[in-house]
Structure formats: C-alpha cells, structure tokens
N, C-alpha and C positions, 0 to 999 in steps of 0.2 A: 286393436287400432282406436279404441279409446284413449288408452296411458300416448298415445304417439299426439292422438290430438292436444291432449292435457296439456303437452309439456311446448308441446307450438301454440298452446291459449296464453300459456306464459310467456312465453319469449314474446308475442304481442302482445301484450301487458306489459308488461315491463319497456319493451320499445316504447310506445304509452305513453305510460309514464314518464320517459324519459326526454318523447318529444314535447310533452306539457309540462314538462320542467325548463326548458329552453324557450319556448311559445311566455312564460312568464320570469324569466326573465326580460325577454326585447322588450315584454309589456313596461316590466317597473323601469327597462331601460329610456327608454322614450318618454312615459312621468315624467322621468330623472331631465330630461334634456325639455320637456317645455316650463319647467318653473319657473316662475313661480305659480304659474296656471297648476289649477288642485284638481285633483279628482272629487267623486263622488263621495258625500258621505260616507256609504256601504259601504265603501271599498275604501276608502282612505285604513281602515282599520288592518284590512289584512295586510294592504302594501306598508305598513309602520315594522306589521310583526317582521312580514319578509324582509325587509333591507335589512333589521336586524341579524339576517341570517346569511343574505345574498349584500354586502353593500354593492354600491353604482359601480361601472367600470370605466372608469377615471383617464384610465391607461390600458395599453396592454397587455394583457397576462391572459394564462392558460384559464379558460374558462374549467378546465375539467371539474376542478373541486367546489365552483360555482352550481355546475347543473347536478354534482353528487348534492349538496345542501341541499338546492334547490327541491329537488326529485324527494327528499326527506321532510321538506317544509310540507311539501304539499298531502305527502303518507300520512304526516302525522298532525297536519293543518287545527289547530288549537280553534279553527272559527270554525 
C-alpha cells in the first residue's frame, strides 16, 4: 500500500509542476502584454531569467517545449 501511495504522490507532484509551469508562462505572457508597464523590483530578475528560457508567445506555436522548459526552470530556479 505504501509503495502505491508513493507512486501516486509522485504523479500528483509531477502534475503540479506542469500546472505551475503553465501558470508561469501565462503570468509572464500577461506581463508582456502590459508592457511598457513594469512589475515590482523583486519579481523582475526572476521574470528576466525566465524569459531567457521561455520567450514570449508572439504567434501560434506548439507550447509543449515551452512547458517542459518552464518546468525545468522552476525545478532548477536560480533565484
């Protein structure tokens, strides 16, 4: 029973990481739409580092690679 619970917990955590990656993409995209308005000084370095990994979505494209890159960024966040 414990092993099954651990496997299910790992799946939940992986799904959570994907959801957070999608949220990061949408939040950074929203800030990009609001330019030239700026975000706060504490969030700006993280957003700039994130934009080096995941560029803004300017035209339609498959976002799978962006989601994977965003998940990797959040897992290994330099800040």
